[in-house]
C-alpha positions in Angstrom: -21.7 -56.8 -2.8 -21.0 -56.9 -6.5 -17.7 -55.9 -8.1 -19.0 -52.6 -9.5 -20.1 -51.3 -6.1 -16.7 -52.4 -4.6 -14.9 -50.4 -7.3 -17.0 -47.3 -6.6 -16.4 -47.6 -2.9 -12.7 -48.0 -3.4 -12.6 -44.9 -5.6 -14.4 -42.9 -2.9 -12.0 -44.1 -0.2 -9.0 -43.2 -2.3 -10.3 -39.7 -3.1 -11.0 -38.9 0.6 -7.8 -40.5 1.9 -5.7 -38.3 -0.3 -3.3 -41.2 -1.0 -1.5 -41.1 -4.3 -1.7 -44.3 -6.3 1.6 -45.6 -7.7 3.9 -43.0 -6.1 7.3 -43.3 -7.7 10.8 -43.4 -6.1 13.8 -41.9 -8.0 17.5 -42.1 -7.1 20.5 -39.8 -7.3 24.1 -41.1 -6.8 27.1 -39.2 -8.0 29.3 -42.3 -7.7 27.6 -44.2 -10.6 29.8 -44.4 -13.6 27.0 -43.3 -16.1 23.8 -41.5 -15.4 20.7 -43.6 -15.9 17.0 -43.0 -15.8 16.8 -42.6 -12.0 14.5 -45.6 -11.6 16.9 -47.5 -9.2 20.2 -47.2 -7.5 21.8 -49.2 -10.3 20.5 -46.7 -12.9 20.6 -43.6 -10.7 20.9 -40.1 -12.0 24.5 -39.1 -11.5 24.2 -35.3 -11.2 21.4 -33.0 -10.1 21.3 -31.6 -13.6 20.5 -35.1 -14.9 17.2 -35.3 -13.0 14.2 -35.6 -15.3 11.9 -33.3 -13.4 9.2 -33.8 -16.1 8.8 -37.4 -14.7 8.3 -36.2 -11.1 4.7 -36.1 -9.8 3.0 -35.3 -6.5 3.9 -38.0 -3.9 7.1 -39.0 -5.6 10.3 -39.3 -3.5 13.8 -38.5 -4.7 16.4 -40.3 -2.8 20.0 -39.1 -2.7 22.7 -41.6 -1.9 24.7 -41.0 1.3 26.8 -44.1 0.7 27.5 -46.5 3.5 28.7 -43.6 5.8 28.6 -40.3 4.0 28.7 -38.9 0.4 29.4 -35.3 -0.7 27.7 -33.3 -3.5 29.1 -29.9 -4.7 26.5 -29.0 -7.3 23.3 -27.0 -6.7 19.9 -28.8 -6.9 17.5 -26.6 -8.8 13.9 -27.9 -8.7 12.5 -28.0 -12.1 10.0 -25.3 -13.2 6.5 -26.4 -12.4 7.5 -29.3 -10.2 5.0 -29.4 -7.3 3.2 -31.8 -5.0 -0.1 -31.3 -3.2 -0.8 -30.7 0.5 -1.4 -34.4 1.0 1.2 -35.7 -1.5 4.3 -33.5 -1.4 7.3 -34.1 -3.6 10.0 -35.3 -1.1 13.8 -34.9 -1.4 15.7 -36.9 1.2 18.7 -39.2 1.8 18.6 -42.9 0.8 17.0 -45.4 3.2 18.5 -48.7 2.1 21.8 -50.0 3.5 24.8 -48.8 1.5 23.0 -45.6 0.5 21.7 -44.3 3.8 24.7 -42.5 5.1 24.9 -38.7 5.6 24.2 -36.7 2.4 26.4 -33.6 2.4 25.8 -30.6 0.2 29.1 -28.6 0.3 29.3 -25.2 -1.3 33.1 -25.1 -0.6 32.7 -21.4 0.3 32.1 -20.6 -3.3 28.6 -21.7 -4.3 25.7 -19.5 -3.4 23.0 -22.1 -2.5 22.7 -25.9 -2.3 19.0 -26.2 -3.0 16.8 -23.7 -4.8 13.0 -23.9 -4.6 11.4 -21.3 -6.9 7.7 -21.5 -7.8 7.5 -25.0 -6.4 4.6 -25.9 -4.1 4.4 -28.6 -1.5 7.9 -29.8 -1.5 9.5 -31.5 1.5 13.3 -31.5 2.1 14.5 -33.6 4.9 17.6 -35.3 6.5 20.2 -33.5 4.5 23.4 -31.7 5.6 24.3 -28.4 3.9 27.4 -26.4 4.6 29.7 -23.6 3.3 27.2 -21.8 1.0 28.0 -18.1 0.8 24.9 -16.6 -0.8 21.2 -16.2 0.3 20.5 -19.4 2.0 22.0 -22.9 1.8 18.4 -23.6 1.0 16.7 -20.8 -0.9 12.9 -20.7 -1.1 11.0 -18.1 -3.1 7.4 -17.7 -4.4 6.2 -21.1 -3.1 3.5 -22.6 -0.9 3.6 -25.5 1.5 7.4 -26.1 1.6 8.8 -28.1 4.5 12.5 -28.1 5.6 12.9 -30.6 8.4 15.6 -32.5 10.2 18.4 -31.0 8.2 21.9 -29.9 9.5 23.4 -26.6 8.4 26.8 -25.0 8.7 26.0 -21.4 7.6 28.6 -19.3 5.8 26.2 -16.9 4.0 22.9 -15.2 4.5 20.9 -17.8 6.3 20.8 -21.6 6.6 17.3 -21.1 5.1 16.5 -18.0 3.2 12.8 -17.9 2.5 10.7 -15.1 0.8 7.3 -14.5 -0.8 6.2 -17.9 0.5 3.2 -19.1 2.5 2.0 -22.0 4.7 5.5 -23.4 5.0 7.4 -25.1 7.9 11.0 -24.8 8.9 11.3 -27.3 11.7 13.6 -29.5 13.8 16.8 -28.4 12.1 20.2 -27.9 13.6 21.8 -24.7 12.4 25.3 -23.4 13.3 27.5 -20.8 11.7 31.2 -20.3 10.9 33.2 -18.7 13.7 34.3 -15.6 11.7 33.0 -14.3 8.4 32.1 -10.9 7.1 28.8 -12.4 5.6 25.5 -11.9 7.3 24.9 -15.3 9.0 21.3 -15.6 10.2 20.0 -19.0 11.1 16.7 -18.4 9.2 16.2 -15.2 7.2 12.5 -14.6 6.3 10.9 -11.8 4.4 7.6 -11.1 2.6 6.1 -14.4 3.8 2.8 -15.2 5.5 1.4 -18.0 7.7 4.7 -19.8 8.0 5.8 -21.7 11.1 9.4 -22.0 12.4 9.6 -24.5 15.1 11.8 -26.9 17.0 15.1 -25.6 15.5 18.4 -25.4 17.4 20.2 -22.3 16.2 23.7 -21.4 17.4 25.3 -18.2 16.0 29.1 -18.4 16.5 30.1 -15.7 14.1 32.4 -13.3 16.0 32.7 -10.6 13.3 31.1 -7.5 14.7 30.0 -6.0 11.4 27.5 -8.3 9.8 23.9 -8.6 11.2 23.7 -12.1 12.6 20.4 -13.2 14.2 18.8 -16.5 15.1 15.6 -15.8 13.1 15.2 -12.5 11.3 11.8 -11.6 9.8 11.1 -8.5 7.7 7.7 -7.5 6.2 6.3 -10.9 7.1 2.7 -11.5 8.2 0.9 -13.8 10.6 3.7 -16.1 11.6 4.3 -18.7 14.4 7.7 -19.1 16.1 7.7 -21.8 18.7 9.8 -24.4 20.6 13.2 -23.1 19.2 16.5 -22.9 21.1 18.6 -19.9 19.9 22.0 -18.9 21.3 24.5 -16.2 20.5 27.6 -18.2 21.1 30.0 -15.3 20.5 31.3 -12.2 22.2 29.5 -9.8 19.8 27.9 -6.9 21.7 25.7 -5.8 18.8 24.4 -7.0 15.4 23.5 -10.1 17.4 19.9 -10.8 18.1 17.7 -13.8 18.8 14.2 -13.4 17.1 14.0 -10.1 15.2 10.8 -9.1 13.5 10.5 -5.6 11.9 7.8 -3.8 9.9 5.6 -6.9 10.0 1.8 -7.3 9.9 -0.8 -9.4 11.5 -0.3 -11.7 14.6 3.1 -13.1 15.5 2.7 -16.0 17.9 6.0 -16.5 19.7 6.1 -19.1 22.4 8.1 -21.8 24.2 11.4 -20.4 22.8 14.7 -20.3 24.8 17.0 -17.5 23.6 20.4 -17.1 25.2 22.6 -14.1 24.5 24.8 -13.3 27.5 27.1 -10.9 25.7 24.9 -9.0 23.2 23.5 -5.5 24.0 20.7 -6.1 21.5 17.3 -7.5 22.4 16.7 -11.2 22.2 13.0 -10.9 21.1 12.0 -7.9 19.1 8.8 -6.9 17.3 9.2 -3.4 16.0 7.2 -1.3 13.6 9.6 1.3 12.1 8.0 2.5 8.8 5.2 0.0 7.8 3.0 -2.8 9.1 0.6 -3.3 12.0 2.1 -6.3 13.7 1.0 -7.6 17.1 3.3 -9.8 19.2 1.8 -12.6 21.3 4.8 -13.7 23.4 4.1 -16.4 26.0 6.3 -18.9 27.9 9.6 -17.8 26.5 12.9 -17.8 28.4 15.1 -14.9 27.5 18.5 -14.7 29.1 20.7 -11.6 28.2 20.2 -8.6 26.0 21.8 -5.5 27.5 19.2 -3.0 26.1 16.2 -5.0 26.9 15.8 -8.8 26.5 12.3 -8.1 25.0 11.7 -5.1 22.7 8.2 -4.1 21.6 7.9 -0.9 19.4 4.6 0.6 18.1 2.7 -2.7 18.6 0.0 -1.5 21.1 -2.1 -4.7 21.1 0.7 -7.0 22.0 0.3 -9.6 24.8 3.4 -10.5 26.9 2.7 -13.2 29.5 4.5 -16.0 31.4 8.0 -15.1 30.1 11.3 -15.2 32.0 13.3 -12.0 31.4 16.8 -12.0 32.8 19.7 -9.6 32.2 23.0 -9.9 34.2 24.6 -6.8 32.6 25.5 -3.8 34.8 22.9 -1.0 34.2 21.0 -3.3 31.8 17.2 -3.9 31.6 14.9 -6.6 30.3 12.0 -4.9 28.7 12.1 -2.0 26.2 8.6 -0.7 25.4 8.0 2.1 22.9 4.6 3.5 22.0 2.6 2.0 24.8 0.2 -0.9 25.3 -3.6 -0.5 24.9 -4.4 -2.8 27.8 -1.8 -2.8 30.6 -3.3 -6.2 31.8 -1.7 -7.7 28.6 1.7 -7.4 30.2 1.4 -9.8 33.2 2.7 -12.9 34.9 6.3 -12.4 33.7 9.4 -12.8 35.8 12.0 -10.0 35.7 15.5 -10.3 37.1 18.2 -7.6 36.7 20.6 -8.3 39.7 23.2 -5.8 38.6 20.9 -2.9 37.7 18.2 -0.9 39.3 16.4 -0.4 36.0 14.1 -3.2 34.9 12.6 -1.6 31.8 12.4 1.5 29.7 9.2 3.1 28.5 9.6 5.4 25.5 13.4 5.4 26.3 12.9 6.5 30.0 14.3 4.1 32.6 11.9 2.5 35.0 12.3 0.8 38.3 10.1 -2.2 39.2 7.7 0.1 41.2 7.5 2.6 38.4 6.8 -0.1 35.9 4.0 -1.5 37.9 2.5 1.9 38.4 1.5 1.8 34.7 -0.8 -1.1 35.5 1.6 -3.7 34.2 2.4 -7.0 36.0 -0.4 -7.1 38.6 0.6 -10.8 39.0 4.2 -10.4 37.7 7.3 -11.2 39.7 10.7 -9.7 40.3 13.4 -12.2 41.4 15.8 -14.9 40.5 14.0 -17.6 38.5 16.3 -20.3 39.9 17.1 -22.0 36.6 19.0 -25.2 36.9 22.2 -24.2 35.1 21.8 -21.5 32.5 25.5 -21.1 31.9 25.7 -24.7 30.8 22.5 -24.7 28.8 20.0 -26.0 31.3 17.1 -23.6 31.5 14.7 -25.8 33.4 13.4 -24.7 36.7 14.9 -25.9 40.0 12.4 -27.6 42.3 12.5 -24.5 44.6 11.9 -22.0 41.8 9.2 -19.4 42.6 8.0 -19.6 39.0 6.4 -23.0 39.5 2.6 -22.6 39.3 3.1 -18.8 39.0 1.8 -18.4 35.5 -1.6 -17.1 34.4 -4.7 -19.1 35.3 -5.6 -21.2 32.3 -2.9 -22.4 29.9 -3.2 -21.0 26.4 -0.1 -23.0 25.4 -0.9 -26.7 26.2 2.6 -28.1 26.1 6.1 -26.8 26.9 9.2 -26.8 24.7 9.8 -30.5 25.4 6.2 -31.4 24.8 5.4 -31.7 28.5 1.7 -31.1 29.2 0.7 -27.8 30.9 -0.1 -27.4 33.7 1.6 -30.0 35.8 0.3 -28.2 39.0 -2.4 -25.8 39.9 -1.3 -23.2 37.3 1.2 -23.0 34.4 4.8 -22.4 35.2 6.5 -19.3 33.9 9.1 -19.8 31.1 9.6 -22.3 28.3 9.8 -25.3 30.6 7.0 -26.8 32.7 8.4 -28.2 35.9 8.0 -31.9 35.9 7.9 -33.7 39.2 9.6 -37.0 39.1 7.5 -39.3 41.2 9.2 -42.7 42.1 7.3 -45.6 40.5 4.8 -47.2 42.7 5.8 -50.8 43.7 3.5 -53.5 42.4 0.8 -54.6 44.8 0.9 -58.1 46.3 4.6 -58.3 45.6 6.4 -61.2 47.3 10.2 -61.5 47.1 11.4 -65.0 46.3 14.6 -66.0 48.0 17.6 -66.9 45.8 19.3 -68.7 48.5 19.7 -72.5 48.2 
């Protein structure tokens, strides 16, 4: 094969592989004495404002020094106007990887700065492995009017309106982050606040809301006027004594399909719902809620309002409050068979649901045609009070889900089904079978 043909074939391979040739690495270190050109740790940019964004191209990586153990930055990182990657070659912002620079990178707003990172009109940007804390404005990371943004494996201590505040953005992922809040602040402290977005996915996040102040609205994930979203594999807890303004996943006036599955939401004290899709004044949203575990919520762990095509299947709905209930339905469901194979448990109340604000017993609920294969009873979770929401081996929910698993894995990535049918809830029961001893095994005596 001659050299010309080889060159042509190489060009074709590179085009279809989507790999960027000569991707550059740039460096930021606020401990250097003088700001350089960013081309190495020795000539790193000293401040975020020193970054030459005009030099940054798709596929480039900006490394921020974390020192040997940790390093703190108090400025705000504004991505430059027009800085974008591509779907296959995003611009990446992350901590250093080499020894001496790969410690924890801490963005600290010192309870004064609004945001730590601002992404505005920047497409295909990935932010990963950073710590952001004490920002009092709209998001420690604020994303607006962008496409293909990824925020992953970051650690947030929220003092303002969201660990991530994201709006007017599409095809983006907020995933595998740890998000906690201050214990007492008058600011609205949502884990993720989302509005006017479409086709985003929020997955694998651990969100713990500890803000005790009763006045601000503090949810795990709040969505407003979003469209066609996927919320999956998250753990969300209201770790406070708030009885209201404390919700898990709260979607209002939304449109399109909201796929919500494999989430665990724990709110033992709140009177608010843990999973809500409600149409109040606009939107035509449909909730597809499957394999969620919802523990708490005095006025209905699950709340569906004016979303008649919703599908609610294979969920655990538990409420221990006196006179509480687990399902609040307003406006009806077009096909009653779409509410099925769920487990209800209200041991301290005779009401299990309300329909258009009228209390219903289990029998009255089923008379609407709901839950032909549903269950009422203790799900027998391992230890919900201490955060273990897996099923005990004697749980009646094992193999009690709908025939055919639409969700192929559980919150831990365990394949469904493990038995004849899917299990109900976020976790598939995994039988631990002792390993089979090797065949033709002969023990050799160690005695001499």
